[in-house]
C-alpha positions as CSV (number, residue, x, y, z in Angstrom):
1,M,-27.3,16.7,21.8
2,V,-28.4,15.2,18.1
3,E,-25.3,13.5,16.8
4,R,-25.2,15.2,13.6
5,Y,-22.1,14.1,11.8
6,V,-19.7,11.4,11.6
7,M,-15.8,12.2,11.5
8,S,-13.4,10.5,9.3
9,I,-9.6,10.9,9.5
10,D,-7.8,9.9,6.6
11,Q,-3.9,9.5,7.4
12,G,-2.5,9.4,3.7
13,T,0.9,9.4,1.9
14,N,1.3,13.0,1.9
15,S,-1.3,14.6,4.4
16,T,-3.9,13.9,7.0
17,R,-7.2,15.0,6.8
18,C,-10.4,15.4,9.0
19,I,-13.7,15.4,7.5
20,L,-17.0,15.7,8.7
21,F,-19.9,14.1,6.7
22,D,-23.9,14.6,7.1
23,H,-26.8,11.5,7.0
24,H,-26.3,12.2,3.1
25,G,-22.7,11.5,3.0
26,R,-22.0,15.0,2.1
27,L,-19.0,16.9,3.2
28,V,-19.6,19.5,5.7
29,S,-16.1,20.7,6.9
30,V,-12.5,19.5,6.1
31,A,-9.0,20.3,7.6
32,Q,-6.0,19.3,6.0
33,R,-2.1,19.3,7.1
34,E,0.3,17.8,4.8
35,H,3.5,16.1,6.6
36,Q,7.2,15.9,5.6
37,Q,8.6,13.4,3.3
38,H,12.1,12.1,4.2
39,F,14.5,10.4,1.7
40,P,17.7,9.3,3.4
41,R,18.9,7.4,1.0
42,P,17.9,6.2,-2.5
43,G,15.0,3.9,-2.2
44,W,14.1,5.0,1.0
45,V,11.0,6.7,2.2
46,E,10.1,7.6,5.8
47,H,7.6,9.7,7.9
48,D,7.7,10.9,11.3
49,A,5.0,9.1,12.9
50,V,4.9,11.9,16.0
51,E,4.3,14.8,13.3
52,I,1.9,13.0,11.8
53,W,0.1,12.6,15.3
54,R,0.6,16.5,16.1
55,N,-1.0,17.0,12.8
56,L,-4.2,14.9,13.8
57,R,-4.2,17.0,17.0
58,R,-4.3,20.2,15.1
59,I,-6.7,19.4,12.4
60,V,-9.8,17.8,14.5
61,P,-10.5,21.0,16.1
62,E,-10.0,22.9,12.9
63,A,-12.6,20.7,11.1
64,L,-15.1,21.0,14.0
65,F,-14.6,24.9,14.2
66,G,-15.2,24.8,10.4
67,A,-18.7,22.8,11.4
68,G,-19.3,25.1,14.6
69,V,-19.9,21.8,16.3
70,G,-18.4,20.2,19.2
71,A,-17.3,16.9,19.7
72,E,-20.9,16.0,21.5
73,E,-22.4,16.0,18.4
74,I,-20.0,13.6,16.6
75,A,-21.7,10.3,16.3
76,A,-18.4,8.4,15.7
77,I,-14.8,8.3,14.2
78,G,-13.9,6.3,11.3
79,I,-10.1,5.9,10.3
80,A,-8.4,5.3,6.9
81,N,-4.6,5.1,6.5
82,Q,-1.8,4.5,4.1
83,R,-1.6,0.7,4.4
84,E,1.6,-0.6,4.7
85,T,3.7,2.2,6.2
86,T,5.1,0.6,9.5
87,V,5.9,2.0,12.8
88,L,7.5,0.7,16.0
89,W,7.1,2.4,19.1
90,D,8.3,1.9,22.8
91,R,5.2,0.9,24.5
92,R,6.0,2.6,28.0
93,T,7.0,6.2,26.5
94,G,4.9,5.9,23.5
95,A,8.1,7.0,21.4
96,P,8.4,5.7,17.9
97,L,11.8,3.6,17.3
98,G,13.1,5.6,14.7
99,R,10.8,6.9,11.6
100,A,8.0,4.9,9.9
101,I,9.0,3.2,6.8
102,V,6.5,4.0,4.1
103,W,5.1,1.8,1.3
104,Q,7.0,2.9,-1.2
105,D,10.3,2.2,0.1
106,T,12.3,-0.6,-1.4
107,R,15.2,-1.2,1.2
108,T,13.9,-4.8,1.6
109,E,14.8,-5.6,-1.8
110,P,17.8,-7.9,-0.9
111,L,15.2,-9.9,1.5
112,V,12.8,-10.2,-1.4
113,T,15.2,-11.6,-3.5
114,A,16.1,-14.1,-1.3
115,L,12.4,-15.1,-0.4
116,R,11.6,-15.6,-4.2
117,A,14.3,-18.1,-4.2
118,D,13.5,-19.9,-1.0
119,P,11.1,-20.7,0.2
120,G,9.4,-19.3,-3.3
121,E,6.2,-17.0,-3.6
122,E,3.7,-19.7,-3.3
123,F,4.7,-20.4,0.3
124,F,3.3,-16.9,1.0
125,L,0.3,-16.9,-1.5
126,E,-0.8,-20.1,-0.4
127,R,-1.3,-18.3,3.4
128,C,-1.5,-14.5,3.2
129,G,-2.4,-13.8,-0.5
130,L,0.7,-11.8,-1.3
131,P,4.2,-12.5,-3.0
132,P,7.2,-11.3,-1.6
133,S,7.4,-7.7,-2.3
134,T,9.1,-4.5,-0.8
135,Y,5.9,-3.2,-0.5
136,F,4.4,-5.2,2.5
137,S,5.1,-4.4,6.0
138,A,6.6,-7.9,7.5
139,L,9.8,-7.4,5.5
140,R,10.2,-4.0,7.2
141,I,9.8,-5.5,10.7
142,R,12.5,-8.2,9.7
143,W,14.7,-6.0,8.3
144,L,14.7,-3.3,11.4
145,F,15.2,-6.5,13.4
146,D,18.5,-7.0,11.5
147,Q,19.6,-3.7,11.7
148,V,18.9,-2.9,15.1
149,A,20.6,-4.8,18.2
150,G,18.6,-6.0,20.5
151,L,15.1,-4.9,19.0
152,R,14.0,-8.3,18.7
153,Q,14.4,-9.1,22.2
154,R,12.6,-6.2,23.6
155,A,9.8,-7.0,21.1
156,E,9.8,-10.6,22.5
157,G,9.4,-9.1,26.0
158,G,6.4,-6.8,25.1
159,E,8.6,-3.8,25.4
160,V,8.0,-2.9,21.4
161,L,4.5,-2.2,19.5
162,C,4.3,-2.4,16.0
163,G,1.7,-1.0,13.7
164,T,0.5,0.6,10.7
165,M,-0.5,4.3,10.9
166,E,-4.1,3.4,12.0
167,S,-2.9,1.5,14.9
168,W,-0.4,3.9,16.0
169,L,-3.1,6.7,16.0
170,I,-5.7,4.7,17.5
171,W,-3.3,3.6,20.4
172,N,-2.7,7.4,20.8
173,L,-6.2,8.2,20.6
174,T,-7.1,5.6,23.4
175,G,-4.8,6.7,26.2
176,G,-1.1,6.1,24.2
177,P,1.1,4.6,27.1
178,D,-1.9,4.9,29.6
179,G,-3.8,1.9,28.2
180,G,-4.2,2.9,24.6
181,L,-5.8,-0.3,22.5
182,H,-3.4,-1.7,20.3
183,I,-5.7,-2.7,17.4
184,T,-5.7,-3.2,13.9
185,D,-8.4,-4.0,11.2
186,A,-8.5,-7.0,8.6
187,T,-7.9,-4.9,5.9
188,N,-4.9,-3.5,7.1
189,A,-3.5,-6.7,8.6
190,S,-4.1,-8.4,5.1
191,R,-1.1,-6.4,3.8
192,T,1.3,-7.5,6.5
193,M,2.2,-10.5,5.1
194,L,1.6,-12.0,8.5
195,M,-2.4,-12.5,8.4
196,N,-3.9,-15.9,7.0
197,I,-6.3,-14.7,4.3
198,R,-8.9,-17.0,5.5
199,T,-9.1,-17.2,9.0
200,L,-8.2,-13.3,9.4
201,T,-5.9,-14.0,12.2
202,W,-2.1,-13.5,12.5
203,D,-0.7,-16.9,11.3
204,E,1.8,-19.0,13.3
205,E,4.1,-20.2,10.3
206,L,4.5,-16.9,8.7
207,L,5.4,-15.2,12.1
208,E,7.5,-17.9,13.0
209,F,9.1,-17.6,9.4
210,F,9.7,-13.7,9.6
211,G,10.7,-14.1,13.3
212,V,8.0,-11.6,14.4
213,P,7.1,-11.8,18.0
214,R,3.2,-12.2,18.8
215,P,3.3,-9.6,22.0
216,M,4.5,-6.9,19.3
217,L,1.2,-6.9,16.9
218,P,-2.1,-5.2,17.3
219,E,-5.2,-7.6,17.9
220,I,-7.1,-8.0,14.5
221,R,-10.6,-6.6,14.7
222,S,-13.3,-5.7,12.0
223,S,-13.2,-3.2,9.8
224,A,-16.6,-1.8,11.3
225,E,-17.4,-2.3,15.1
226,H,-17.0,-0.6,18.4
227,Y,-13.5,-0.3,19.6
228,G,-13.5,2.2,22.2
229,A,-13.9,5.9,23.2
230,A,-11.2,8.4,22.7
231,R,-9.6,9.8,25.4
232,S,-7.6,12.5,23.9
233,V,-8.6,14.9,21.2
234,L,-12.2,13.9,20.9
235,P,-13.0,12.7,24.7
236,G,-15.5,10.1,25.0
237,V,-16.5,9.9,20.9
238,R,-16.3,6.5,20.1
239,I,-14.1,4.9,17.4
240,T,-16.0,2.4,15.4
241,A,-14.0,1.9,12.2
242,A,-11.0,1.3,10.5
243,L,-10.1,0.4,6.8
244,G,-6.7,0.5,4.8
245,D,-7.1,3.7,2.5
246,Q,-8.0,1.8,-0.8
247,Q,-10.5,-0.4,0.7
248,A,-12.0,2.8,2.3
249,A,-12.6,3.9,-1.3
250,L,-13.9,0.7,-2.5
251,F,-16.6,1.3,0.5
252,G,-17.0,4.9,-0.2
253,Q,-17.8,4.3,-3.7
254,T,-20.4,1.8,-2.2
255,C,-18.7,-1.1,-4.5
256,F,-20.7,-3.8,-2.2
257,S,-21.8,-6.3,-4.8
258,P,-19.4,-9.0,-6.5
259,G,-18.0,-7.5,-9.9
260,D,-17.9,-3.9,-8.7
261,A,-14.8,-1.9,-9.3
262,K,-12.9,1.6,-8.4
263,C,-9.8,3.0,-9.3
264,T,-8.1,5.8,-6.8
265,Y,-5.8,8.1,-8.5
266,G,-3.4,9.4,-6.3
267,T,0.2,9.3,-5.2
268,G,-0.2,5.7,-6.7
269,S,-3.2,4.1,-7.9
270,F,-5.2,1.1,-6.9
271,L,-7.7,-0.6,-8.3
272,L,-10.0,-3.2,-6.5
273,L,-12.8,-5.4,-7.7
274,N,-15.3,-6.8,-5.2
275,T,-15.0,-10.6,-5.7
276,G,-17.6,-11.4,-2.8
277,A,-17.0,-14.1,0.0
278,D,-14.8,-15.9,-2.5
279,V,-10.8,-15.5,-2.1
280,V,-9.6,-15.5,-5.6
281,R,-6.3,-16.5,-6.3
282,S,-5.0,-14.3,-9.0
283,R,-3.1,-16.0,-11.9
284,H,-1.9,-12.6,-13.4
285,G,0.2,-10.6,-11.0
286,L,-2.8,-9.0,-8.8
287,L,-3.1,-9.2,-5.2
288,T,-5.9,-11.2,-3.0
289,T,-6.7,-8.6,0.0
290,V,-9.8,-8.2,2.6
291,A,-12.1,-5.7,1.1
292,Y,-14.0,-5.1,4.5
293,K,-15.5,-7.0,7.2
294,I,-18.6,-5.4,9.1
295,G,-19.2,-6.5,12.5
296,D,-19.7,-10.4,12.8
297,Q,-20.3,-11.0,9.3
298,A,-18.4,-12.9,7.0
299,P,-15.4,-10.9,5.5
300,V,-15.5,-9.6,1.5
301,Y,-12.6,-9.9,-0.8
302,A,-11.1,-8.4,-3.4
303,L,-8.7,-8.5,-6.5
304,E,-6.3,-5.6,-6.4
305,G,-4.0,-4.0,-8.8
306,S,-1.6,-1.9,-7.3
307,I,0.2,0.7,-9.4
308,A,3.3,2.5,-7.5
309,V,3.4,6.0,-9.3
310,T,0.9,8.0,-11.2
311,G,0.3,11.3,-9.1
312,S,3.8,11.2,-7.9
313,L,5.0,11.1,-11.5
314,V,2.6,14.4,-12.1
315,Q,4.5,15.8,-8.9
316,W,8.3,14.7,-10.2
317,F,7.4,16.6,-13.4
318,R,6.8,19.6,-11.4
319,D,9.4,19.3,-8.6
320,R,12.2,17.4,-9.7
321,L,12.1,18.9,-13.3
322,G,10.7,22.2,-12.8
323,L,8.8,22.0,-16.3
324,I,4.9,23.0,-14.3
325,S,4.7,25.2,-11.1
326,S,1.4,23.6,-10.3
327,A,-0.1,20.0,-10.7
328,P,-3.4,20.9,-12.9
329,E,-1.1,22.9,-15.3
330,I,0.0,19.3,-16.7
331,E,-3.6,19.1,-18.6
332,T,-3.0,22.6,-19.9
333,L,0.7,21.7,-21.2
334,A,-0.8,18.2,-22.4
335,R,-3.6,19.8,-24.6
336,T,-0.9,21.8,-26.8
337,V,0.2,18.8,-28.6
338,E,-1.9,16.1,-30.3
339,D,-0.4,13.1,-29.0
340,N,2.8,12.4,-27.3
341,G,5.0,12.4,-30.5
342,G,6.1,8.9,-30.0
343,C,7.6,9.2,-26.6
344,Y,6.4,6.9,-23.7
345,I,7.3,7.5,-20.0
346,V,7.3,4.1,-17.3
347,P,7.7,5.7,-14.1
348,A,9.2,2.6,-12.2
349,F,10.7,4.9,-9.5
350,S,10.5,1.8,-7.0
351,G,10.5,-1.1,-9.4
352,L,6.9,-1.8,-10.8
353,F,3.9,-3.1,-9.0
354,A,1.0,-5.1,-10.5
355,P,1.0,-7.2,-12.6
356,H,4.5,-7.0,-13.2
357,W,5.8,-7.1,-9.3
358,R,9.6,-6.1,-10.7
359,S,11.7,-4.7,-8.3
360,D,14.7,-4.5,-10.6
361,A,12.9,-2.4,-12.9
362,R,13.5,1.3,-13.1
363,G,12.0,4.7,-14.7
364,V,12.8,4.8,-18.7
365,M,11.7,7.7,-21.1
366,V,11.9,5.9,-24.8
367,G,10.9,7.2,-28.3
368,L,12.8,10.6,-27.6
369,T,13.6,12.6,-31.2
370,S,14.3,16.4,-31.6
371,Y,10.6,16.6,-32.3
372,I,9.6,16.3,-28.9
373,T,8.6,19.3,-26.2
374,K,7.8,19.2,-23.0
375,G,3.7,19.3,-24.2
376,H,4.5,15.5,-25.5
377,L,6.3,14.9,-22.1
378,A,3.4,16.3,-20.4
379,R,0.9,13.7,-22.4
380,A,3.3,11.0,-22.0
381,V,3.0,11.4,-17.8
382,L,-0.5,11.1,-18.2
383,E,-0.9,8.5,-20.7
384,A,1.5,6.3,-18.4
385,T,-1.3,6.3,-15.7
386,G,-3.5,5.1,-18.9
387,W,-1.6,2.4,-19.6
388,Q,-0.9,1.2,-16.3
389,T,-4.7,1.2,-15.6
390,R,-5.0,-0.8,-18.8
391,E,-2.4,-3.7,-17.6
392,V,-4.0,-4.0,-14.5
393,V,-7.7,-4.3,-15.9
394,D,-6.5,-6.7,-18.3
395,A,-5.2,-8.8,-15.3
396,M,-8.2,-8.5,-13.6
397,N,-10.5,-9.4,-16.6
398,A,-8.3,-12.6,-17.1
399,D,-8.5,-13.6,-13.2
400,S,-12.6,-12.9,-13.1
401,S,-15.3,-14.9,-14.6
402,V,-16.6,-11.0,-15.2
403,A,-15.1,-8.7,-17.7
404,L,-15.4,-5.2,-16.4
405,K,-18.3,-3.0,-17.5
406,Q,-17.6,0.2,-16.1
407,L,-14.9,1.7,-13.6
408,K,-15.6,3.8,-10.9
409,V,-13.0,6.4,-10.2
410,D,-11.8,9.0,-6.9
411,G,-8.9,10.8,-6.2
412,G,-7.0,13.8,-6.9
413,M,-6.1,12.9,-10.5
414,T,-9.9,12.6,-11.6
415,A,-10.0,16.5,-11.9
416,D,-7.6,16.0,-15.4
417,N,-10.3,15.4,-18.1
418,L,-7.6,14.5,-20.6
419,L,-6.6,12.0,-18.2
420,M,-9.8,10.4,-17.4
421,Q,-11.0,10.8,-21.0
422,F,-7.6,8.6,-21.9
423,V,-8.5,5.9,-19.2
424,A,-11.9,5.6,-20.9
425,D,-10.4,5.5,-24.8
426,V,-7.8,2.7,-23.6
427,L,-10.1,0.4,-21.1
428,D,-13.1,1.0,-23.6
429,V,-15.5,0.9,-20.9
430,P,-17.5,4.2,-19.3
431,V,-15.5,5.7,-16.2
432,V,-17.6,7.4,-13.9
433,R,-16.8,9.9,-11.1
434,P,-19.0,10.5,-7.8
435,M,-20.1,13.6,-6.4
436,V,-17.9,13.3,-3.3
437,A,-14.8,12.9,-4.7
438,E,-13.1,12.2,-1.1
439,T,-14.2,8.4,-1.4
440,V,-11.4,7.4,1.0
441,S,-12.6,9.5,3.9
442,L,-16.0,8.8,2.8
443,G,-15.6,5.1,2.9
444,A,-14.2,5.5,6.8
445,A,-16.9,7.5,7.6
446,Y,-19.7,5.1,6.1
447,A,-18.1,2.2,8.1
448,A,-18.2,4.1,11.2
449,G,-21.6,5.5,10.9
450,L,-23.0,1.6,10.1
451,A,-21.2,0.2,13.4
452,S,-22.7,3.3,15.4
453,G,-26.2,3.1,13.8
454,Y,-25.9,6.6,12.3
455,W,-26.6,4.6,9.0
456,P,-28.7,1.4,9.1
457,D,-27.5,-0.4,6.2
458,L,-25.9,-0.6,3.0
459,E,-28.7,0.4,0.8
460,V,-28.7,3.8,2.5
461,L,-25.3,4.1,1.6
462,R,-26.0,3.1,-2.2
463,R,-28.6,5.8,-2.4
464,N,-26.4,8.4,-1.4
465,W,-23.9,7.6,-4.2
466,H,-24.6,10.2,-7.2
467,R,-23.0,10.5,-10.8
468,A,-20.8,13.7,-11.0
469,A,-19.0,13.2,-14.2
470,Q,-19.0,10.4,-17.1
471,W,-16.2,10.0,-19.8
472,L,-17.2,7.5,-22.5
473,P,-14.3,5.8,-24.9
474,D,-13.9,7.6,-28.0
475,M,-10.6,5.7,-29.6
476,D,-10.2,4.2,-32.8
477,P,-9.6,0.3,-31.8
478,E,-6.8,0.1,-34.0
479,R,-4.8,3.0,-32.5
480,R,-5.4,1.7,-29.0
481,E,-4.1,-1.4,-29.6
482,S,-1.0,-0.2,-31.4
483,E,-0.4,2.6,-28.8
484,Y,-0.8,-0.2,-26.1
485,T,1.9,-2.4,-27.8
486,N,4.2,0.4,-27.9
487,W,3.6,0.8,-24.1
488,Q,4.3,-2.5,-23.4
489,R,7.8,-2.3,-25.6
490,A,8.6,0.5,-23.1
491,V,8.0,-1.5,-20.3
492,E,10.2,-4.5,-21.3
493,R,13.1,-1.6,-21.5
494,S,12.5,-0.9,-18.0
495,L,13.2,-4.2,-16.7
496,G,16.6,-5.6,-15.4
497,W,18.0,-2.3,-14.8
498,V,19.3,-3.1,-11.2
499,T,21.1,-5.8,-10.8
500,P,19.3,-8.1,-8.2
501,P,21.4,-8.2,-5.2
502,R,22.6,-11.9,-4.1
503,P,20.6,-13.7,-1.5
504,P,22.3,-13.2,2.1
C-alpha cells in the first residue's frame, strides 16, 4: 500500500486538531474537538490532560474516515502543541497529578518577582535565552513542588514524569505506563527555562536552581527524526516530528532563511524571525528560541515576540461583553465606523508579554467619551492586535541587522480583512497570507514528512507555498505615527496596576 498522506496533530490552547496532508501540502481531511478551559481562580488557567488525550483518540479515526483511508496509508505523524503548558503525571498509572497549568496562567507571579531581584534576568538569559516570566514551564514545576507535599521526593525517585503537551501525547501514543517514550523536542525544551540554548541539553545549573530532578524530564530530541512507532490509536505508524506550535507555523510558512518572518494570529499572536545559526540576544524585549532542528543538522534559531492576548480579546468581546454573537461579526461591527473615535484598548489580561514583559499590567480602555459606540469598541479591539504587532516588529528591527520587508501571516484572525489591512498600514510593509491557513499543522506535517522521506528536502516544501492574499500599506504616515503615540500612552496607563507581591 502506498503511503499517501502525512498526519499532523495540532494540540492547541482551545482545541486539538488532526489533519491529513498530501504531497502538495494540501489539506485532505480534518477533524477537531475543543476542550474545556478551567479558571479556578483569577489568573489561573488549566486544562484536563486526560480530556485532551481522549479527544485525540476520537479525532484521529474521524480524520482517517474523512479521507477514506486506513492507518497503513499514513507515512508519518507530526505533532505541534501549545508550548509552555505543563502537565505532571504518575509514571506507573499514567494519571495526571492534577490539571495541566496553561501558558497563560499567572499564579507564579510572586516567584517571578523574586527571581528578577535575585539572581536577576541576566543569570537566565545567558543560559536559556528567556527572562523570568509566568509564561514558562520551570516556574510552574517549582510552584507545584512548593504547594504539594512530597511531590519533589516522588519526582526524584522517578515516580513522576513532567512534560509539555507533546510529551504527554507521545508517551500515551507509544504505550503510556507500558513503556511509553518520554521525549520532547528542542523547540519545546527551549521554552522551559531549563534547557541550555546553545548545547540543547538540560542545564545543570538551571535544574539545580529550580530544584527540578532530572529523572522527571523528557529526553530532548530533534524536531524531525524517527522517535518511535505508535502503539495505540495508529498502531505501527511512525512518529517523526514534534515542534512547539509557533515554530511549526514558521516551518509551515517555509521561513527557512535568515530574515524570514511570520506572525500567527490565534488566541495570542506570535511573531518569529529566523536568525539562522546565530543565537541572537535581544536587547529590546524579545525571546531567543530554537526555531527547529532537523535530524543531525545544526539547530536553527529565531527571535520571538509573544503577544498574550489578540484572538482571545475578540472572544472576551463576544462571550463576556456579549456585544457580538460570533467572532467574524467583529469586522462587520468595526466597519460601521470610520475610526476608533479616540478609544484604545490595551488587553493586558495576564500582564503584557513582548516587548514589555510587565506582569503588573492589567487591561485598560482609554479615551472613552459619550461619542463612543460599540462599533468604535470593536475597531479598538482589532486595532489592539495591530499596535501590539507594531511594537514587536519595532523591537525586531532594532535587534536585527535586516529590517522586516514583508510579513507572512496565518491563523484564524487572518480571515479578518480589516485587521490585516490595519496590520499592513501600521507596519508599513506588505502582509501576505498563504493558500493553506493551517500553517501550524502544516509545519508539523512538513517536519514529519522530511524525517520519514515523504518529502526529499526543504526546496520541495518551498515550492508548495502559494500566496492566497496580500495587503499593501495605505495609511498616511503622519496619522500612523500619531495613532501609535496614542497607543503607547494607553500602554503606559496599563502598567503598575497590580502591586508586585513581596518576594518570599
